[in-house]
DRENPA-3360 file (N, C-alpha, C; in nm, 2 decimals, always signed):
BEGIN
1 = XXXXXXXX = +8.61/+10.38/+10.68/+8.67/+10.53/+10.76/+8.74/+10.59/+10.65 ~ +8.84/+10.54/+10.67/+8.97/+10.62/+10.55/+8.93/+10.63/+10.40 ~ +8.79/+10.54/+10.34/+8.76/+10.61/+10.22/+8.67/+10.74/+10.26 ~ +8.64/+10.71/+10.32/+8.56/+10.80/+10.38/+8.58/+10.96/+10.42 ~ +8.77/+10.95/+10.45/+8.86/+10.99/+10.49/+8.87/+11.11/+10.35 ~ +8.94/+11.02/+10.20/+8.93/+11.09/+10.16/+8.88/+11.08/+10.08 ~ +8.73/+11.03/+10.08/+8.64/+11.12/+9.98/+8.64/+11.28/+10.02 ~ +8.60/+11.31/+10.15/+8.58/+11.46/+10.26/+8.70/+11.51/+10.19;
9 = XXXXXXXX = +8.82/+11.48/+10.18/+8.95/+11.56/+10.15/+8.94/+11.57/+10.00 ~ +8.95/+11.49/+9.94/+8.91/+11.57/+9.79/+8.79/+11.65/+9.78 ~ +8.66/+11.59/+9.81/+8.58/+11.72/+9.83/+8.60/+11.87/+9.84 ~ +8.73/+11.86/+9.94/+8.74/+11.99/+9.98/+8.84/+12.04/+9.90 ~ +8.87/+12.00/+9.79/+8.94/+12.07/+9.69/+8.87/+12.07/+9.58 ~ +8.78/+11.99/+9.55/+8.77/+11.97/+9.38/+8.70/+12.04/+9.31 ~ +8.70/+12.07/+9.24/+8.67/+12.25/+9.17/+8.52/+12.18/+9.16 ~ +8.43/+12.33/+9.13/+8.31/+12.31/+9.21/+8.30/+12.41/+9.00;
17 = XXXXXXXX = +8.16/+12.39/+8.95/+8.15/+12.46/+8.83/+8.09/+12.60/+8.92 ~ +8.13/+12.69/+8.81/+8.09/+12.86/+8.91/+8.17/+12.89/+8.97 ~ +8.27/+12.78/+9.03/+8.35/+12.86/+9.15/+8.45/+13.00/+9.03 ~ +8.50/+13.11/+9.06/+8.54/+13.22/+8.96/+8.69/+13.29/+9.10 ~ +8.71/+13.21/+9.17/+8.77/+13.23/+9.29/+8.97/+13.19/+9.22 ~ +8.93/+13.12/+9.17/+9.10/+13.13/+9.09/+9.18/+13.09/+9.18 ~ +9.11/+12.95/+9.31/+9.18/+12.92/+9.42/+9.28/+12.77/+9.33 ~ +9.37/+12.68/+9.41/+9.38/+12.56/+9.39/+9.29/+12.44/+9.39;
25 = XXXXXXXX = +9.27/+12.40/+9.27/+9.22/+12.29/+9.27/+9.28/+12.18/+9.23 ~ +9.23/+12.02/+9.28/+9.27/+11.90/+9.32/+9.16/+11.83/+9.31 ~ +9.18/+11.76/+9.23/+9.08/+11.61/+9.18/+9.09/+11.54/+9.29 ~ +8.97/+11.47/+9.32/+8.98/+11.35/+9.42/+9.07/+11.17/+9.39 ~ +9.08/+11.18/+9.28/+9.20/+11.14/+9.28/+9.28/+11.11/+9.28 ~ +9.34/+11.29/+9.27/+9.48/+11.28/+9.32/+9.52/+11.32/+9.50 ~ +9.41/+11.29/+9.51/+9.35/+11.34/+9.67/+9.44/+11.19/+9.71 ~ +9.36/+11.09/+9.65/+9.41/+10.94/+9.65/+9.53/+10.95/+9.68;
33 = XXXXXXXX = +9.60/+10.94/+9.55/+9.73/+10.91/+9.53/+9.84/+11.00/+9.59 ~ +9.80/+11.12/+9.64/+9.87/+11.23/+9.75/+9.92/+11.08/+9.89 ~ +9.74/+11.08/+9.90/+9.73/+10.99/+10.08/+9.80/+10.84/+10.02 ~ +9.80/+10.77/+9.90/+9.77/+10.63/+9.91/+9.91/+10.55/+9.86 ~ +9.96/+10.64/+9.74/+10.09/+10.66/+9.73/+10.20/+10.58/+9.86 ~ +10.24/+10.71/+9.96/+10.30/+10.69/+10.04/+10.25/+10.59/+10.13 ~ +10.14/+10.56/+10.14/+10.09/+10.47/+10.29/+10.12/+10.27/+10.19 ~ +10.08/+10.27/+10.07/+10.14/+10.12/+9.98/+10.29/+10.13/+10.03;
41 = XXXXXXXX = +10.34/+10.24/+9.99/+10.51/+10.25/+10.05/+10.59/+10.16/+10.13 ~ +10.49/+10.25/+10.24/+10.46/+10.17/+10.35/+10.46/+10.06/+10.43 ~ +10.33/+10.00/+10.35/+10.33/+9.86/+10.35/+10.42/+9.73/+10.35 ~ +10.49/+9.82/+10.15/+10.57/+9.69/+10.14/+10.70/+9.72/+10.17 ~ +10.78/+9.85/+10.18/+10.86/+9.85/+10.24/+10.90/+9.78/+10.45 ~ +10.78/+9.74/+10.51/+10.79/+9.70/+10.65/+10.83/+9.55/+10.63 ~ +10.77/+9.46/+10.57/+10.89/+9.33/+10.58/+11.02/+9.39/+10.57 ~ +11.06/+9.46/+10.45/+11.22/+9.48/+10.41/+11.30/+9.53/+10.55;
49 = XXXXXXXX = +11.17/+9.62/+10.61/+11.28/+9.64/+10.65/+11.27/+9.54/+10.83 ~ +11.19/+9.51/+10.81/+11.18/+9.40/+10.91/+11.30/+9.27/+10.87 ~ +11.32/+9.25/+10.81/+11.39/+9.15/+10.75/+11.58/+9.20/+10.80 ~ +11.56/+9.32/+10.71/+11.72/+9.38/+10.76/+11.72/+9.38/+10.89 ~ +11.59/+9.41/+11.02/+11.66/+9.41/+11.17/+11.68/+9.25/+11.19 ~ +11.64/+9.22/+11.14/+11.67/+9.03/+11.18/+11.79/+8.97/+11.18 ~ +11.86/+9.03/+10.98/+11.92/+9.00/+11.01/+12.04/+9.09/+11.07 ~ +12.04/+9.20/+11.12/+12.12/+9.29/+11.14/+12.17/+9.24/+11.30;
57 = XXXXXXXX = +12.07/+9.18/+11.38/+12.03/+9.08/+11.49/+12.08/+8.97/+11.48 ~ +12.11/+8.88/+11.37/+12.19/+8.80/+11.43/+12.33/+8.76/+11.38 ~ +12.36/+8.89/+11.30/+12.55/+8.93/+11.31/+12.52/+8.93/+11.39 ~ +12.49/+9.04/+11.49/+12.53/+9.06/+11.66/+12.55/+8.93/+11.72 ~ +12.48/+8.84/+11.71/+12.46/+8.72/+11.81/+12.58/+8.63/+11.77 ~ +12.62/+8.63/+11.64/+12.70/+8.61/+11.55/+12.88/+8.64/+11.68 ~ +12.86/+8.75/+11.73/+12.97/+8.84/+11.82/+12.98/+8.73/+11.96 ~ +12.90/+8.68/+12.01/+12.89/+8.68/+12.14/+12.94/+8.59/+12.18;
% end
């Protein structure tokens, strides 16, 4: 499903031969990078965020 969304988004902006409109042209790999890079950052940041939350919670428990 996600791949289909990426392909359709890329297809909406892909350059078509014969077009002389001069509009913005972006290729499919650029769309995948624009969407995929933030998603990967969120995936890899999630464990770090969870560790920081656990660390802060353990610090608070020490003051009780």
